[in-house]
C-alpha positions in Angstrom: -135.9 88.1 -133.3 -135.5 91.6 -131.7 -135.8 91.1 -127.9 -135.1 94.6 -127.0 -137.0 96.9 -129.3 -136.8 100.0 -127.4 -133.0 99.7 -127.0 -132.6 99.0 -130.7 -134.5 101.9 -131.4 -132.4 104.1 -129.2 -129.2 102.7 -130.9 -130.6 103.4 -134.3 -131.8 107.2 -133.3 -128.2 107.6 -131.7 -125.8 106.1 -134.2 -127.5 105.7 -137.4 -128.2 107.9 -140.5 -130.5 105.9 -142.6 -128.8 102.6 -143.4 -125.4 104.2 -142.5 -123.5 104.1 -139.1 -122.8 107.6 -137.9 -119.2 108.1 -136.9 -117.6 111.3 -135.2 -114.1 112.0 -134.0 -115.8 112.9 -130.5 -117.1 109.3 -130.4 -113.8 107.7 -131.9 -111.6 108.6 -128.7 -113.8 107.3 -125.8 -115.0 104.2 -127.8 -111.4 103.1 -128.2 -110.6 103.8 -124.7 -113.8 102.0 -123.1 -116.5 100.9 -125.1 -118.7 100.2 -122.5 -118.3 103.6 -120.9 -118.7 105.0 -124.5 -122.2 103.0 -124.7 -123.4 104.0 -121.2 -122.7 107.8 -121.7 -123.3 108.1 -125.5 -126.3 105.8 -126.0 -127.8 105.5 -122.6 -126.9 109.2 -121.5 -125.7 107.8 -118.2 -122.6 109.8 -116.8 -120.6 109.2 -113.5 -121.8 111.8 -110.9 -119.2 114.2 -109.1 -119.5 114.9 -105.5 -117.1 117.8 -106.1 -118.4 121.4 -105.9 -117.6 123.0 -109.1 -119.1 126.1 -110.7 -118.5 124.8 -114.4 -116.8 121.8 -115.8 -114.3 121.9 -118.4 -116.7 120.9 -121.2 -119.2 123.7 -120.4 -116.4 126.0 -120.0 -115.4 125.1 -123.7 -118.8 125.5 -124.7 -118.9 129.2 -123.3 -115.6 129.9 -125.3 -117.1 128.4 -128.4 -120.3 130.5 -127.9 -118.5 133.7 -127.4 -115.8 133.1 -130.3 -118.9 132.2 -132.8 -120.7 135.4 -131.7 -117.6 137.6 -131.8 -116.6 136.4 -135.5 -120.1 136.9 -136.4 -120.0 140.3 -135.3 -116.5 141.0 -137.0 -117.9 139.6 -140.3 -121.2 141.4 -140.1 -119.6 144.7 -139.0 -116.2 144.7 -141.0 -116.8 142.0 -143.7 -113.4 140.5 -142.6 -110.9 140.3 -140.0 -109.3 143.9 -139.7 -106.2 143.9 -137.4 -106.0 147.8 -137.1 -109.6 147.2 -135.2 -108.0 144.7 -132.6 -108.7 146.9 -129.5 -112.3 147.2 -130.6 -112.5 143.4 -130.9 -111.0 142.8 -127.7 -113.6 145.1 -126.0 -116.3 143.1 -127.8 -114.8 139.7 -126.7 -115.0 141.2 -122.9 -118.6 142.2 -123.5 -119.7 138.8 -125.0 -117.8 137.0 -122.4 -119.9 138.7 -119.8 -123.0 138.1 -121.4 -122.4 134.3 -121.9 -121.4 133.9 -118.3 -124.5 135.8 -117.2 -127.0 133.9 -119.3 -125.4 130.5 -118.2 -127.9 128.5 -116.1 -124.9 127.3 -113.8 -124.4 131.2 -112.9 -127.6 131.7 -110.8 -127.6 132.6 -107.2 -125.6 134.4 -104.9 -122.8 131.8 -104.6 -121.9 132.2 -108.1 -122.0 135.9 -108.4 -118.5 136.6 -107.0 -116.8 134.2 -109.1 -118.8 135.4 -112.5 -116.0 138.0 -112.9 -113.0 135.7 -112.6 -114.7 133.5 -115.1 -115.4 136.4 -117.6 -111.7 137.5 -117.3 -110.7 134.0 -118.2 -113.0 133.7 -121.1 -112.0 137.3 -122.5 -108.1 136.4 -122.0 -108.6 133.2 -124.2 -110.5 134.8 -126.8 -108.1 137.8 -126.8 -105.3 135.3 -127.4 -107.2 134.2 -130.4 -107.7 137.7 -131.7 -104.0 138.4 -131.3 -103.3 135.1 -133.5 -105.6 136.3 -136.0 -104.1 139.8 -136.2 -100.9 138.5 -136.8 -101.6 135.7 -139.3 -105.4 136.0 -140.6 -105.6 139.9 -141.4 -108.1 140.3 -144.1 -109.7 136.7 -143.9 -113.4 136.4 -143.9 -114.8 134.2 -140.8 -117.2 132.4 -143.2 -118.0 129.1 -141.5 -118.7 129.4 -137.8 -119.5 126.4 -135.6 -121.6 124.6 -138.3 -122.1 120.7 -138.8 -120.4 119.1 -141.6 -121.3 115.4 -142.6 -121.1 112.9 -145.5 -121.7 109.2 -146.3 -119.3 106.7 -147.9 -119.3 102.8 -148.0 -122.1 102.6 -145.3 -120.5 105.0 -142.9 -122.0 108.5 -142.2 -119.1 110.7 -140.9 -119.9 113.9 -139.1 -118.7 116.6 -136.8 -118.6 120.2 -136.2 -116.3 122.8 -137.8 -115.3 125.6 -135.5 -114.1 128.1 -138.2 -113.0 128.3 -141.7 -111.6 131.8 -142.8 -111.2 132.7 -146.3 -108.9 135.3 -147.9 -110.7 137.4 -150.3 -107.8 138.3 -152.6 -106.9 134.4 -153.6 -109.5 132.4 -152.0 -107.1 130.7 -149.7 -109.1 128.9 -146.8 -107.8 128.2 -143.4 -109.5 125.7 -140.9 -109.4 126.8 -137.4 -110.0 124.4 -134.5 -110.5 125.5 -131.1 -108.7 123.9 -128.3 -108.9 125.2 -124.7 -106.4 122.4 -123.3 -103.3 120.7 -124.7 -103.4 120.3 -128.6 -103.4 116.8 -129.6 -100.3 115.0 -130.9 -99.8 115.3 -134.8 -100.0 111.5 -135.0 
């Protein structure tokens, strides 16, 4: 019989989609490195504490980047319909404004100690987002940012595959689509 019903229920809630096992790329890597650590962090939500003083860890910084990029490309789509490289300077200004709002709204930036560091963080995020804008100006001028930070999932052979797509942009003239995956660090090897 089932000796640990609450644990079984938690596993089912976290890793099952009906009768299918849920699988994502973000789960596969940590599971393959150490399945016990994956189980503790993913299923039981137990993470190692850090004693280091840190304003914002890399994961949370990545979330801020994603938030700014989503809002920026929504604004581009809603205002211009498609990316317009001739408006790059205005897009840069929007990026700075959105980076400032994202940093100010973040829970970890409350209090007097955080205040002097916010401007540095805003500049870092704005610079990163500006790099993305410049790449788009060079390669995706006229592309419509259609799919922004949305989930995608499908089931096949007892496995429910799921993940989050950062962006899909489409060229209106011929329907060509480009999948963009934001990386704040070193991109993974092609293998």
